[in-house]
KOLVO-432654 format. One line per 2 residues: number of its first residue (from 1); their letters; for each residue x, y, z of N, C-alpha, C. Coordinates in Angstrom, 3 decimals. Layout:
! residues N
NUM> A> X/Y/Z/X/Y/Z/X/Y/Z  ...
END
This chain:
! residues 111
1> MG> -26.529/-49.710/25.513/-25.657/-50.392/24.590/-26.170/-51.800/24.304  -26.652/-52.484/25.343/-27.122/-53.852/25.158/-28.227/-53.955/24.139
3> EH> -29.226/-53.090/24.250/-30.338/-53.136/23.302/-29.890/-52.780/21.889  -28.934/-51.893/21.781/-28.424/-51.507/20.466/-27.794/-52.710/19.761
5> LL> -27.065/-53.522/20.502/-26.370/-54.662/19.908/-27.154/-55.971/19.971  -27.995/-56.114/20.981/-28.661/-57.400/21.210/-30.141/-57.402/20.849
7> GP> -30.711/-56.241/20.575/-32.135/-56.157/20.297/-32.906/-55.901/21.580  -34.226/-55.931/21.492/-35.057/-55.637/22.663/-34.729/-56.543/23.853
9> MD> -34.724/-55.937/25.029/-34.440/-56.685/26.256/-35.636/-56.549/27.187  -35.930/-57.619/27.905/-37.041/-57.538/28.854/-36.566/-56.864/30.144
11> DK> -37.506/-56.559/31.017/-37.181/-55.833/32.239/-36.183/-56.578/33.115  -36.292/-57.892/33.195/-35.364/-58.669/34.020/-33.931/-58.529/33.503
13> QK> -33.775/-58.581/32.208/-32.441/-58.417/31.632/-31.883/-57.024/31.943  -32.711/-56.024/31.864/-32.263/-54.662/32.159/-31.890/-54.525/33.636
15> RM> -32.657/-55.147/34.504/-32.408/-55.050/35.946/-31.081/-55.698/36.347  -30.645/-56.690/35.589/-29.441/-57.435/35.964/-28.214/-56.546/36.132
17> AT> -28.144/-55.466/35.406/-26.970/-54.603/35.454/-27.043/-53.527/36.533  -28.182/-53.347/37.165/-28.369/-52.251/38.119/-27.323/-52.260/39.226
19> GM> -27.046/-53.389/39.801/-26.106/-53.477/40.915/-24.662/-53.201/40.556  -24.357/-53.119/39.269/-22.982/-52.832/38.847/-22.637/-51.353/38.973
21> AG> -23.651/-50.512/39.020/-23.409/-49.068/39.036/-22.606/-48.654/40.268  -21.727/-47.702/40.048/-20.939/-47.175/41.159/-19.966/-48.173/41.731
23> GI> -19.384/-49.013/40.878/-18.375/-49.960/41.350/-18.951/-51.048/42.233  -20.066/-51.589/41.892/-20.843/-52.626/42.574/-21.605/-52.004/43.751
25> GG> -22.876/-51.801/43.524/-23.772/-51.324/44.564/-23.459/-49.940/45.102  -22.821/-49.102/44.304/-22.511/-47.752/44.743/-21.376/-47.656/45.757
27> TH> -20.652/-48.752/45.974/-19.550/-48.742/46.950/-18.291/-48.068/46.412  -18.172/-48.002/45.102/-17.002/-47.447/44.412/-15.744/-48.275/44.649
29> EE> -15.876/-49.456/45.195/-14.715/-50.270/45.563/-14.318/-51.313/44.534  -15.120/-51.505/43.517/-14.830/-52.575/42.566/-14.773/-52.036/41.143
31> IC> -14.885/-52.936/40.203/-14.783/-52.626/38.783/-15.843/-51.613/38.344  -15.459/-50.738/37.445/-16.373/-49.750/36.872/-17.528/-50.477/36.184
33> GA> -18.739/-50.019/36.420/-19.924/-50.628/35.820/-19.923/-50.568/34.301  -19.328/-49.534/33.719/-19.265/-49.431/32.260/-18.386/-50.542/31.681
35> LN> -17.282/-50.817/32.336/-16.413/-51.910/31.893/-17.112/-53.241/32.095  -17.679/-53.440/33.256/-18.377/-54.680/33.581/-19.533/-54.919/32.611
37> GG> -20.313/-53.894/32.326/-21.429/-54.021/31.393/-20.973/-54.352/29.985  -19.874/-53.752/29.559/-19.328/-54.056/28.231/-18.906/-55.509/28.114
39> VM> -18.302/-56.026/29.166/-17.909/-57.440/29.175/-19.156/-58.327/29.114  -20.225/-57.909/29.791/-21.476/-58.674/29.717/-22.035/-58.684/28.292
41> VI> -21.943/-57.573/27.593/-22.422/-57.514/26.216/-21.583/-58.438/25.333  -20.271/-58.405/25.502/-19.405/-59.308/24.737/-19.804/-60.758/25.009
43> GA> -20.032/-61.085/26.270/-20.453/-62.435/26.627/-21.788/-62.808/26.013  -22.732/-61.869/26.003/-24.044/-62.137/25.416/-23.936/-62.406/23.920
45> LL> -23.006/-61.744/23.264/-22.828/-61.921/21.828/-22.014/-63.166/21.479  -20.978/-63.438/22.268/-19.994/-64.443/21.856/-19.692/-65.512/22.901
47> GR> -20.316/-65.418/24.052/-20.006/-66.346/25.138/-20.485/-67.763/24.873  -19.970/-68.660/25.662/-20.352/-70.066/25.515/-21.662/-70.334/26.246
49> IR> -22.340/-71.349/25.790/-23.604/-71.741/26.386/-23.426/-73.023/27.203  -22.541/-73.888/26.741/-22.313/-75.172/27.405/-20.832/-75.352/27.729
51> PG> -20.540/-76.080/28.790/-19.134/-76.385/29.088/-18.484/-77.081/27.891  -17.257/-76.771/27.669/-16.518/-77.401/26.578/-16.573/-76.641/25.272
53> ED> -17.480/-75.678/25.137/-17.524/-74.871/23.916/-16.318/-73.938/23.884  -15.867/-73.638/22.706/-14.731/-72.742/22.538/-15.150/-71.318/22.917
55> DS> -14.496/-70.781/23.924/-14.804/-69.418/24.359/-13.643/-68.465/24.095  -12.702/-68.887/23.278/-11.483/-68.103/23.090/-11.758/-66.738/22.445
57> RC> -12.674/-66.671/21.508/-12.988/-65.391/20.864/-13.579/-64.414/21.879  -14.511/-64.893/22.690/-15.124/-64.064/23.729/-14.065/-63.584/24.717
59> MH> -13.243/-64.490/25.185/-12.222/-64.143/26.170/-11.219/-63.142/25.594  -10.850/-63.332/24.353/-9.914/-62.418/23.698/-10.498/-61.005/23.624
61> LA> -11.770/-60.910/23.200/-12.388/-59.588/23.077/-12.610/-58.932/24.432  -12.962/-59.714/25.437/-13.134/-59.151/26.780/-11.803/-58.605/27.297
63> AE> -10.722/-59.353/27.078/-9.395/-58.892/27.504/-8.977/-57.644/26.725  -9.283/-57.613/25.444/-8.949/-56.444/24.624/-9.754/-55.224/25.061
65> YR> -11.023/-55.430/25.380/-11.849/-54.325/25.865/-11.271/-53.762/27.158  -10.903/-54.634/28.080/-10.292/-54.187/29.334/-9.007/-53.407/29.059
67> KQ> -8.175/-53.934/28.175/-6.901/-53.283/27.848/-7.134/-51.874/27.298  -8.069/-51.749/26.360/-8.360/-50.444/25.771/-8.994/-49.495/26.792
69> FV> -9.822/-50.039/27.676/-10.425/-49.246/28.746/-9.327/-48.661/29.632  -8.372/-49.485/30.027/-7.262/-49.019/30.868/-6.417/-47.993/30.120
71> CE> -6.174/-48.206/28.838/-5.408/-47.228/28.052/-6.114/-45.874/28.026  -7.425/-45.898/27.914/-8.213/-44.655/27.839/-8.351/-43.961/29.185
73> FG> -8.627/-44.744/30.243/-8.994/-44.159/31.537/-7.951/-44.334/32.631  -7.000/-45.226/32.443/-5.932/-45.402/33.406/-6.233/-46.331/34.561
75> AT> -7.446/-46.860/34.637/-7.828/-47.730/35.753/-9.119/-48.465/35.412  -9.434/-49.478/36.213/-10.710/-50.193/36.080/-11.571/-50.038/37.333
77> RC> -10.969/-49.637/38.429/-11.675/-49.534/39.713/-12.427/-48.208/39.800  -13.667/-48.278/40.194/-14.535/-47.102/40.251/-13.911/-45.956/41.068
79> QT> -13.456/-46.229/42.270/-12.936/-45.143/43.115/-11.702/-44.499/42.506  -10.863/-45.283/41.876/-9.684/-44.731/41.210/-10.108/-43.804/40.076
81> LR> -11.127/-44.212/39.328/-11.656/-43.362/38.261/-12.267/-42.085/38.830  -12.967/-42.214/39.935/-13.548/-41.035/40.598/-12.440/-40.092/41.086
83> DS> -11.390/-40.664/41.637/-10.269/-39.851/42.117/-9.585/-39.096/40.980  -9.693/-39.635/39.753/-9.093/-38.961/38.603/-10.033/-37.955/37.950
85> GY> -11.251/-37.786/38.519/-12.143/-36.730/38.049/-13.483/-37.179/37.509  -13.716/-38.471/37.386/-15.011/-38.947/36.879/-16.021/-39.051/38.015
87> GA> -17.280/-38.988/37.655/-18.333/-39.114/38.667/-18.539/-37.810/39.392  -18.182/-37.781/40.653/-18.375/-36.587/41.479/-17.355/-35.493/41.162
89> GT> -16.378/-35.799/40.329/-15.340/-34.830/39.997/-15.750/-33.901/38.865  -14.839/-33.636/37.978/-15.056/-32.653/36.923/-15.772/-33.208/35.697
91> TP> -15.787/-34.518/35.539/-16.387/-35.148/34.365/-17.443/-36.153/34.801  -18.689/-35.990/34.365/-19.736/-36.928/34.775/-19.457/-38.355/34.293
93> CS> -19.954/-39.323/35.039/-19.805/-40.728/34.639/-20.396/-40.976/33.256  -21.425/-40.228/32.899/-22.040/-40.427/31.584/-21.045/-40.225/30.449
95> VL> -20.072/-39.346/30.629/-19.035/-39.137/29.625/-18.159/-40.381/29.539  -17.758/-40.914/30.678/-16.970/-42.141/30.708/-17.747/-43.280/30.055
97> VG> -19.015/-43.427/30.387/-19.836/-44.497/29.823/-19.910/-44.363/28.305  -20.089/-43.165/27.807/-20.140/-42.941/26.363/-18.840/-43.313/25.684
99> RA> -17.730/-42.923/26.286/-16.423/-43.265/25.717/-16.162/-44.762/25.796  -16.573/-45.389/26.897/-16.424/-46.841/27.030/-17.260/-47.568/25.982
101> AS> -18.467/-47.082/25.717/-19.319/-47.683/24.687/-18.673/-47.549/23.313  -18.047/-46.420/23.057/-17.355/-46.222/21.789/-16.197/-47.206/21.636
103> IL> -15.454/-47.419/22.710/-14.360/-48.401/22.678/-14.928/-49.785/22.384  -16.010/-50.141/23.046/-16.625/-51.454/22.831/-17.062/-51.615/21.383
105> LT> -17.741/-50.622/20.835/-18.183/-50.703/19.439/-17.014/-50.824/18.465  -15.944/-50.106/18.730/-14.760/-50.189/17.883/-14.178/-51.605/17.895
107> IL> -14.064/-52.178/19.071/-13.526/-53.535/19.195/-14.422/-54.544/18.482  -15.728/-54.429/18.683/-16.662/-55.361/18.052/-16.702/-55.180/16.540
109> TK> -16.559/-53.953/16.068/-16.559/-53.689/14.630/-15.326/-54.292/13.970  -14.196/-54.190/14.634/-12.958/-54.780/14.090/-13.076/-56.291/13.996
111> E> -13.790/-56.882/14.947/-13.950/-58.330/15.004/-14.879/-58.771/13.890
END
């Protein structure tokens, strides 16, 4: 998703998201990596660079993305999502990631 919206990314930029997989380092105890990655993309597009810059648009879209994610999936925590059937359950994480990307694109398109 990042390259689609932000253009070519170098290897270091791609590596930055690796530890988010599986609810932070594969522990399944924290935020879903798809949600976390989407917030990073919003920040890359609209985030502030210096203290004091207006970040209200970025913050609004990040909050809206989270809200829509919860409406779609019912949770933000990896293990809770797994318990509802994603990942090791009946639906692969790739399906969740695809749907999360669609939510992100919809929000960004409206903006």
